[in-house]
C-alpha positions as CSV (number, residue, x, y, z in Angstrom):
1,M,6.2,4.3,12.7
2,N,2.7,4.2,10.9
3,Q,1.8,0.9,11.9
4,I,-1.2,-1.1,10.1
5,L,-3.2,-3.3,12.7
6,S,-5.5,-6.2,11.7
7,I,-8.8,-6.7,13.3
8,G,-7.6,-8.6,15.8
9,Q,-4.7,-6.5,16.8
10,S,-7.0,-3.4,16.8
11,A,-9.5,-5.2,19.4
12,Q,-6.2,-6.4,21.4
13,A,-5.1,-2.8,21.7
14,D,-8.3,-1.8,22.9
15,A,-8.3,-4.6,25.8
16,L,-4.5,-3.8,26.6
17,A,-5.5,-0.2,27.2
18,Q,-7.5,-1.0,30.1
19,R,-4.4,-2.0,31.9
20,F,-3.3,1.6,31.9
21,G,-6.6,2.5,33.5
22,V,-8.6,3.4,30.1
23,E,-12.1,2.8,30.5
24,T,-13.9,1.3,27.5
25,F,-16.4,3.7,27.5
26,S,-13.9,6.8,27.6
27,L,-12.6,5.3,24.3
28,M,-16.2,5.2,22.7
29,K,-16.9,8.9,23.9
30,A,-13.5,10.0,22.2
31,A,-14.4,8.1,19.2
32,G,-17.8,9.4,18.7
33,A,-16.4,13.0,19.5
34,A,-13.9,12.5,16.6
35,V,-16.6,11.4,14.4
36,A,-18.6,14.4,15.3
37,D,-15.8,16.6,14.6
38,A,-15.1,15.3,11.1
39,A,-18.8,15.7,10.3
40,Q,-18.7,19.6,11.4
41,I,-15.5,20.1,9.4
42,C,-16.9,18.4,6.2
43,A,-20.2,19.8,6.3
44,P,-20.9,22.7,8.8
45,A,-24.2,23.0,8.0
46,G,-27.4,21.0,7.3
47,A,-29.0,18.2,9.0
48,A,-27.0,15.3,10.3
49,F,-28.4,11.8,9.7
50,V,-26.7,9.4,11.9
51,L,-27.2,5.5,11.4
52,C,-26.8,3.6,14.1
53,G,-25.9,-0.3,14.1
54,P,-26.4,-2.7,17.0
55,G,-22.8,-2.9,18.6
56,N,-20.0,-0.4,19.7
57,N,-19.8,1.4,16.4
58,G,-23.6,2.2,16.8
59,G,-22.3,3.5,20.4
60,D,-20.0,5.8,18.4
61,G,-22.8,7.1,16.5
62,Y,-25.0,8.0,19.4
63,V,-21.9,9.9,21.0
64,A,-21.6,11.7,17.7
65,A,-25.0,12.9,17.4
66,A,-25.3,14.4,21.0
67,G,-22.2,16.1,20.2
68,L,-23.8,17.4,17.0
69,R,-26.9,18.3,18.8
70,A,-25.0,20.2,21.5
71,A,-23.2,22.0,19.0
72,G,-26.6,23.3,17.4
73,R,-26.9,21.0,14.5
74,P,-30.3,19.7,13.6
75,V,-29.7,15.6,13.9
76,R,-31.8,12.8,13.1
77,V,-30.6,9.3,14.5
78,F,-31.9,6.2,12.7
79,S,-31.3,2.6,14.2
80,L,-30.9,-0.6,12.7
81,G,-32.5,-2.1,15.6
82,P,-34.4,-1.2,18.7
83,V,-32.6,0.7,21.0
84,E,-33.6,-1.2,24.1
85,A,-31.7,-4.2,22.7
86,L,-28.4,-2.7,23.1
87,S,-26.1,-3.4,26.0
88,G,-22.9,-2.4,27.5
89,D,-21.2,0.9,26.4
90,A,-23.2,0.9,23.4
91,A,-26.3,1.4,25.7
92,R,-24.5,3.9,27.8
93,A,-23.9,6.1,24.5
94,A,-27.4,5.6,23.5
95,A,-28.4,7.4,26.7
96,L,-26.5,10.3,26.0
97,W,-28.6,10.7,23.1
98,N,-31.8,10.9,24.8
99,A,-34.2,11.8,22.1
100,P,-36.4,9.9,19.4
101,V,-34.7,7.3,17.4
102,E,-36.3,6.4,14.2
103,P,-36.0,3.0,12.1
104,L,-33.5,2.8,9.6
105,S,-36.3,2.3,6.9
106,A,-37.2,5.8,7.7
107,A,-33.8,7.3,6.3
108,D,-33.5,9.1,3.0
109,L,-30.1,10.3,2.6
110,T,-31.2,12.7,0.0
111,Q,-32.3,14.8,2.4
112,A,-29.3,14.9,4.6
113,G,-26.6,17.7,4.9
114,V,-24.1,15.3,6.3
115,V,-24.7,11.3,6.8
116,I,-22.7,9.6,9.7
117,D,-22.5,5.8,9.0
118,A,-22.0,4.2,12.3
119,L,-23.7,0.9,11.3
120,F,-21.1,-1.6,11.5
121,G,-17.3,-1.5,12.2
122,A,-14.3,-3.1,10.7
123,G,-15.3,-6.7,12.3
124,L,-18.1,-7.2,10.0
125,T,-18.2,-10.6,8.4
126,R,-21.3,-10.9,6.5
127,P,-22.6,-9.0,3.7
128,L,-24.9,-6.1,4.0
129,E,-28.6,-6.9,3.7
130,G,-32.2,-5.2,3.7
131,E,-32.1,-1.4,4.8
132,A,-28.3,-1.3,5.4
133,A,-27.7,-2.5,1.8
134,R,-30.3,0.1,0.4
135,L,-28.7,2.9,2.3
136,A,-25.0,1.8,1.1
137,E,-26.3,2.1,-2.4
138,Q,-27.7,5.4,-1.8
139,S,-24.5,6.8,-0.3
140,H,-22.8,6.4,-3.8
141,A,-25.5,8.9,-5.5
142,I,-25.9,11.4,-2.9
143,S,-24.1,14.9,-2.8
144,A,-23.9,15.1,1.1
145,P,-20.5,13.8,2.6
146,V,-20.3,10.4,4.5
147,I,-18.4,10.4,7.4
148,A,-17.7,6.8,8.1
149,A,-17.0,5.6,11.9
150,D,-14.1,3.1,11.9
151,V,-14.6,1.9,8.2
152,P,-17.5,2.1,5.7
153,S,-20.1,-0.3,6.7
154,G,-20.1,-3.3,4.4
155,L,-16.2,-3.1,4.0
156,H,-14.2,-5.8,5.5
157,G,-11.5,-4.4,7.6
158,D,-8.6,-6.6,6.9
159,L,-9.2,-7.6,3.4
160,G,-10.1,-4.1,2.2
161,R,-13.2,-4.6,-0.2
162,P,-16.9,-5.2,0.2
163,L,-17.9,-8.4,1.9
164,G,-19.8,-10.5,-0.6
165,R,-20.8,-7.8,-3.3
166,P,-23.4,-8.8,-5.4
167,P,-23.1,-8.0,-9.1
168,G,-24.1,-4.8,-10.1
169,Q,-24.3,-3.4,-6.4
170,A,-21.9,-1.6,-4.3
171,G,-21.7,-3.8,-1.2
172,C,-20.6,-1.1,1.1
173,F,-21.1,2.5,1.9
174,A,-18.8,5.1,0.0
175,A,-17.5,7.8,2.3
176,R,-16.1,11.2,1.8
177,A,-14.0,10.5,5.2
178,T,-13.2,7.8,7.5
179,V,-12.4,8.5,11.1
180,T,-10.5,5.4,12.6
181,F,-8.9,5.0,15.9
182,F,-5.1,4.7,17.2
183,R,-3.8,3.1,14.0
184,K,-5.0,2.3,10.6
185,K,-6.3,-1.1,9.6
186,P,-5.5,-2.6,6.1
187,A,-8.9,-1.6,4.7
188,H,-7.7,2.1,5.0
189,V,-4.7,1.3,2.7
190,L,-5.7,-1.5,0.5
191,E,-7.8,-0.9,-2.6
192,P,-10.6,-0.5,-3.0
193,G,-10.9,-0.1,0.7
194,R,-8.9,3.0,0.4
195,T,-10.9,4.9,-2.0
196,L,-14.1,3.9,-0.6
197,C,-13.0,5.1,2.9
198,G,-12.2,8.8,1.5
199,D,-10.0,10.9,3.5
200,I,-8.6,9.0,6.4
201,V,-8.8,10.9,10.1
202,L,-6.8,9.1,12.3
203,A,-8.0,9.8,15.9
204,D,-6.1,9.6,19.3
205,I,-9.0,8.1,21.5
206,G,-6.8,7.5,24.5
207,I,-5.1,4.2,23.9
208,P,-1.3,4.4,24.7
209,D,1.4,3.7,22.2
210,S,2.8,1.6,25.1
211,V,0.5,-1.4,24.2
212,L,2.2,-1.8,20.6
213,P,5.0,-4.0,21.6
214,E,2.6,-6.7,23.0
215,L,0.8,-6.6,19.4
216,D,3.6,-8.1,17.4
217,V,2.9,-5.4,14.5
218,R,4.4,-6.7,11.3
219,A,2.9,-4.2,8.7
220,W,3.3,-0.6,8.0
221,E,2.2,2.2,6.0
222,N,5.2,2.9,3.8
223,T,6.5,6.2,4.9
224,P,10.5,7.3,5.0
225,E,10.4,6.7,8.7
226,L,10.3,2.9,8.0
227,W,13.5,2.8,5.8
228,A,15.3,6.1,6.5
229,A,17.7,4.7,8.8
230,D,19.0,2.4,5.8
231,F,19.3,5.0,3.0
232,P,22.7,4.9,1.6
233,W,23.5,8.5,1.6
234,P,27.2,9.2,0.5
235,E,29.8,9.9,2.8
236,R,32.6,12.5,2.7
237,G,35.4,11.2,0.6
238,T,33.5,8.5,-1.1
239,H,34.0,7.7,-5.0
240,K,31.9,6.2,-7.7
241,H,32.9,2.7,-7.2
242,R,32.5,3.0,-3.5
243,R,29.0,4.3,-4.0
244,G,28.1,1.0,-5.6
245,R,28.3,-1.0,-9.1
246,L,25.0,-1.7,-10.8
247,A,24.7,-4.0,-13.8
248,V,21.5,-3.7,-15.9
249,V,20.9,-6.2,-18.6
250,C,19.8,-4.9,-22.0
251,G,17.1,-6.1,-24.3
252,P,17.4,-6.9,-27.8
253,A,18.3,-4.2,-30.3
254,L,14.6,-2.9,-31.0
255,A,13.6,-3.1,-27.0
256,T,16.6,-1.5,-25.4
257,G,14.3,1.3,-23.8
258,A,13.5,-0.6,-21.0
259,A,16.7,-1.2,-19.6
260,R,17.8,2.3,-20.3
261,L,15.0,3.4,-17.9
262,S,16.2,1.1,-15.3
263,V,20.0,2.6,-15.6
264,A,18.2,6.0,-15.2
265,G,16.4,5.1,-12.4
266,G,19.5,3.5,-10.8
267,R,21.8,6.3,-11.3
268,R,19.5,9.0,-9.9
269,V,19.4,7.1,-6.7
270,G,22.8,7.2,-6.3
271,A,24.3,4.3,-7.9
272,G,28.2,5.2,-8.4
273,F,29.1,3.3,-11.6
274,T,26.5,1.6,-13.7
275,T,26.9,-0.7,-16.6
276,L,24.4,-1.8,-19.3
277,F,25.3,-5.5,-20.6
278,G,23.8,-6.7,-24.0
279,T,24.6,-8.0,-27.3
280,E,26.8,-5.8,-29.4
281,D,23.9,-4.8,-32.0
282,A,21.4,-3.6,-29.0
283,L,24.4,-1.7,-27.2
284,R,24.8,0.1,-30.5
285,I,21.2,1.3,-30.1
286,A,21.7,2.0,-26.4
287,A,24.8,4.1,-27.5
288,A,22.9,6.4,-29.3
289,H,21.1,7.6,-26.0
290,E,23.0,6.4,-22.9
291,T,25.7,8.7,-21.9
292,G,26.1,8.0,-18.2
293,A,26.4,4.4,-18.5
294,V,29.3,2.2,-19.3
295,L,28.2,-0.4,-22.1
296,K,29.5,-3.9,-22.3
297,P,29.2,-6.3,-25.0
298,A,28.4,-9.8,-23.9
299,A,26.7,-13.1,-25.6
300,R,23.4,-13.7,-24.0
301,G,22.5,-16.2,-21.2
302,A,25.3,-17.6,-19.2
303,A,28.0,-15.2,-21.1
304,T,26.4,-12.2,-19.5
305,A,26.2,-13.6,-16.2
306,E,29.9,-14.0,-16.3
307,A,30.4,-10.7,-17.4
308,I,28.5,-9.2,-14.5
309,R,30.5,-11.0,-12.1
310,A,33.7,-9.9,-13.5
311,F,32.3,-6.3,-13.6
312,G,32.2,-6.8,-9.8
313,A,28.6,-6.0,-9.7
314,H,26.7,-5.1,-6.2
315,A,23.4,-5.4,-7.7
316,A,21.9,-6.6,-11.1
317,I,18.6,-5.8,-12.7
318,V,17.5,-8.8,-15.0
319,G,14.1,-8.7,-17.0
320,P,13.1,-5.2,-18.3
321,A,12.6,-6.2,-22.0
322,A,15.3,-8.9,-21.9
323,G,13.3,-11.5,-23.7
324,A,11.0,-14.1,-22.2
325,D,13.2,-16.9,-23.3
326,A,15.5,-19.7,-22.5
327,E,18.6,-17.4,-22.5
328,T,16.9,-14.8,-19.8
329,R,16.0,-17.9,-17.8
330,V,19.5,-19.1,-17.9
331,L,21.0,-16.1,-17.0
332,A,18.8,-15.5,-14.0
333,L,19.6,-18.9,-12.5
334,D,23.3,-18.7,-13.2
335,L,23.4,-15.2,-11.1
336,L,21.2,-16.8,-8.6
337,G,23.8,-19.4,-8.3
338,E,26.8,-17.2,-7.8
339,G,26.3,-13.2,-8.5
340,P,25.2,-10.1,-6.8
341,A,21.9,-9.1,-5.1
342,L,19.2,-9.1,-7.7
343,V,16.2,-7.2,-8.9
344,L,14.0,-9.7,-11.1
345,D,11.3,-8.1,-13.0
346,A,9.0,-8.6,-16.1
347,D,10.5,-11.3,-18.6
348,A,12.6,-12.5,-15.6
349,L,9.4,-13.6,-13.9
350,T,7.5,-14.5,-16.9
351,V,10.3,-17.2,-18.0
352,F,9.6,-19.2,-15.0
353,A,6.1,-19.3,-15.4
354,D,5.7,-23.0,-16.3
355,A,8.2,-23.9,-13.6
356,P,8.1,-21.5,-10.6
357,E,9.6,-24.0,-8.2
358,A,13.0,-23.9,-10.2
359,L,12.9,-20.0,-9.4
360,F,12.0,-20.3,-5.8
361,A,14.6,-22.8,-5.1
362,A,17.4,-20.6,-6.3
363,L,16.4,-17.5,-5.0
364,R,18.3,-16.0,-2.0
365,A,17.4,-13.4,0.5
366,D,19.3,-10.5,-1.2
367,C,16.7,-10.7,-4.0
368,V,13.7,-8.8,-5.0
369,L,10.6,-9.9,-7.3
370,T,8.6,-6.8,-8.7
371,P,5.6,-8.4,-10.4
372,H,2.4,-6.7,-11.4
373,E,-0.9,-8.8,-10.8
374,G,-0.5,-10.7,-14.3
375,E,3.0,-11.9,-13.5
376,F,2.4,-12.3,-9.8
377,L,-0.4,-15.0,-10.9
378,R,2.1,-16.7,-13.1
379,L,4.2,-17.6,-10.4
380,F,1.8,-18.0,-7.5
381,P,-1.5,-19.2,-9.4
382,D,-2.9,-20.4,-6.0
383,L,-2.4,-16.9,-4.4
384,D,-5.6,-15.4,-6.1
385,D,-8.0,-12.7,-4.4
386,D,-9.9,-15.9,-2.9
387,S,-6.8,-16.5,-0.8
388,G,-7.0,-13.4,1.4
389,S,-6.1,-9.6,1.4
390,K,-3.3,-8.1,-1.1
391,L,-1.1,-8.2,2.3
392,D,-1.8,-11.7,3.0
393,R,-0.9,-12.8,-0.7
394,A,2.1,-10.7,-0.8
395,R,3.4,-12.3,2.3
396,A,2.5,-15.9,1.5
397,A,4.6,-15.2,-1.8
398,A,7.6,-13.8,0.0
399,A,7.7,-16.8,2.4
400,R,7.4,-19.4,-0.4
401,A,10.1,-17.6,-2.5
402,G,12.5,-16.8,0.1
403,C,13.0,-13.1,-0.7
404,T,11.3,-9.9,-0.9
405,V,8.4,-9.5,-3.3
406,L,6.7,-6.0,-4.4
407,L,3.3,-6.5,-5.8
408,K,2.8,-3.7,-7.9
409,G,-0.6,-2.0,-8.2
410,P,-2.5,1.2,-7.1
411,D,-1.7,0.0,-3.1
412,T,1.8,-1.6,-4.1
413,V,2.6,-4.0,-1.1
414,I,6.2,-4.9,-0.4
415,A,6.5,-8.2,1.8
416,A,9.7,-9.9,3.4
417,P,10.0,-13.8,3.7
418,D,9.8,-13.1,7.8
419,G,6.5,-11.7,7.5
420,R,7.2,-7.8,7.6
421,A,5.0,-5.8,5.1
422,A,4.5,-2.5,4.0
423,V,1.7,-0.9,1.8
424,T,2.4,2.3,-0.4
425,T,0.1,4.9,-0.4
426,E,2.2,7.3,-1.8
427,T,0.9,7.0,-5.4
428,T,-0.7,8.1,-8.3
429,P,-3.2,6.8,-11.2
430,F,-0.6,8.9,-13.7
431,L,1.9,6.2,-13.0
432,A,-0.1,3.9,-14.8
433,S,2.1,4.4,-18.2
434,A,4.5,2.0,-19.9
435,G,8.0,2.1,-18.6
436,T,7.4,3.4,-15.0
437,G,7.7,-0.4,-13.6
438,D,11.2,-0.4,-15.4
439,V,12.1,2.9,-13.7
440,L,11.0,1.6,-10.4
441,A,13.2,-1.8,-10.9
442,G,16.1,0.6,-11.6
443,I,15.5,2.5,-8.5
444,I,15.4,-0.4,-6.3
445,G,18.4,-2.0,-7.8
446,G,20.5,1.2,-7.6
447,L,19.9,1.3,-3.9
448,M,20.6,-2.2,-3.4
449,A,24.0,-1.5,-5.5
450,Q,24.7,0.8,-2.5
451,H,24.1,-2.1,0.0
452,M,20.5,-1.2,1.3
453,P,18.7,-4.2,2.3
454,A,16.5,-5.7,-0.1
455,F,13.2,-5.2,1.9
456,A,14.4,-1.7,2.9
457,A,15.1,-0.8,-0.6
458,A,12.0,-2.0,-2.1
459,C,9.9,0.2,0.2
460,A,12.3,3.1,-0.5
461,G,11.9,2.5,-4.2
462,A,8.1,2.3,-4.1
463,W,7.9,5.4,-1.9
464,L,10.3,7.5,-4.2
465,H,8.8,6.2,-7.4
466,G,5.1,7.1,-6.2
467,R,6.3,10.5,-4.8
468,A,7.8,11.1,-8.0
469,G,4.4,10.6,-9.9
470,R,2.5,12.7,-7.4
471,L,4.9,15.6,-8.1
472,I,4.9,15.0,-11.8
473,G,1.0,14.4,-12.1
474,P,-1.0,14.9,-15.5
475,G,1.2,14.3,-18.6
476,L,3.7,11.9,-16.9
477,I,6.0,9.3,-18.8
478,A,8.2,6.8,-17.4
479,E,11.2,9.3,-18.6
480,D,10.1,12.1,-16.2
481,I,10.5,10.1,-12.8
482,P,14.3,10.1,-13.1
483,D,14.6,13.7,-13.5
484,A,11.9,14.4,-10.7
485,L,14.1,12.2,-8.0
486,P,16.7,15.1,-7.1
487,E,14.1,17.4,-5.6
488,I,12.6,14.4,-3.7
489,L,15.8,13.0,-2.4
490,S,16.8,16.7,-1.4
491,G,13.7,17.0,0.7
492,L,14.3,13.7,2.0
493,R,18.0,14.4,3.1
494,A,16.6,17.6,4.7
495,G,14.1,15.6,6.7
496,A,11.4,17.4,4.8
497,A,9.5,14.6,2.9
């Protein structure tokens, strides 16, 4: 599967590779060759400017420079410090270059056909300064592609954001492509790192997969391989009730659209019997639009909870335009006390902003919270950007809540209470449109109604939602997403996703 390794785990993988007879210098030579190959593909002509740092990342750069020169490219190498100060594998790599090395201050990236950024790797812990900072700024303005070795210099490998970026400055290089090794790091999938990295090239440099069991990997890129075994495909001879009963709570009369979008998402992923619960005046409005769901009138609050239990729901969705008031809060707590698996979204999260501990005390492992950043900070005000990466924050929230947390955004993170986490890279900015989150809640709820485990359902829902957004593209509105799902599901079932 597409594991994501922290900086520490990546370093551990390098060390473990030696048990299998892999020499560290051979890893460096393979890494440098992969960087040179990427440079040749991105820009097959013109002078290559190779920026080398004082450590192993710089060693990758010297190997790449030697490879490009051997391929007939004009190459200039610029070093952050004296080559004589290098040691270990980096010094051996510099010996492969065996040609003049210029100081970094002599580099003008506007004169390059391609730039290789091999200054600093993912383990950098301090902001760029001096000539390195100057060239990072210049990298954002040039037309020549920048190829980063491991991560763009200045980008923190675990946090996925530039280190100590001063106001008005970039803080790190911007790459057209980034060549990383063995497995991706958080910076390759979390924003803004993912954008700053450009295209990711994952190079096999000789570290065997057999080292993975010793790394205790708990993070993955969200792909079907992660959850396909749990996906609830119908069996021959099944019927609508066996496929799963989904309950969706409707908002007031002038706000029924959000719940109807959730209904559409849930039905499209296979929930066999979906019922919309709401006040009679709201359901009269919904009835003019909704043809595939049963409509059940119920007074708000505890009466709705009782009606959902009487329906025998396997999963319920509470929150989309439900009303940020006491009745929604009562409903959520009542169902958490006794009720089906739950997706809590939007208003069902906001109503606990003044007392999140009341929600956390009631939550169960079969629940999914689906906040955007604003809703997340209302429930977890201490888990802001200063408390770690988005992965760190989502994991901490899931552990505190005792259930799966899906933190939305261009890099949606799904975290389970046991520390498992997935980052969704199957996404598009065209999903930034009203109502798309309601469809997402419906997709997750529809999968949970079919007894898909909460973490797997949240991962699958985020991936399907993102794939639909990419398929639809420009002009996307929330109503389009459910209609795009059959084609995606067909491909998924055929193993073509």
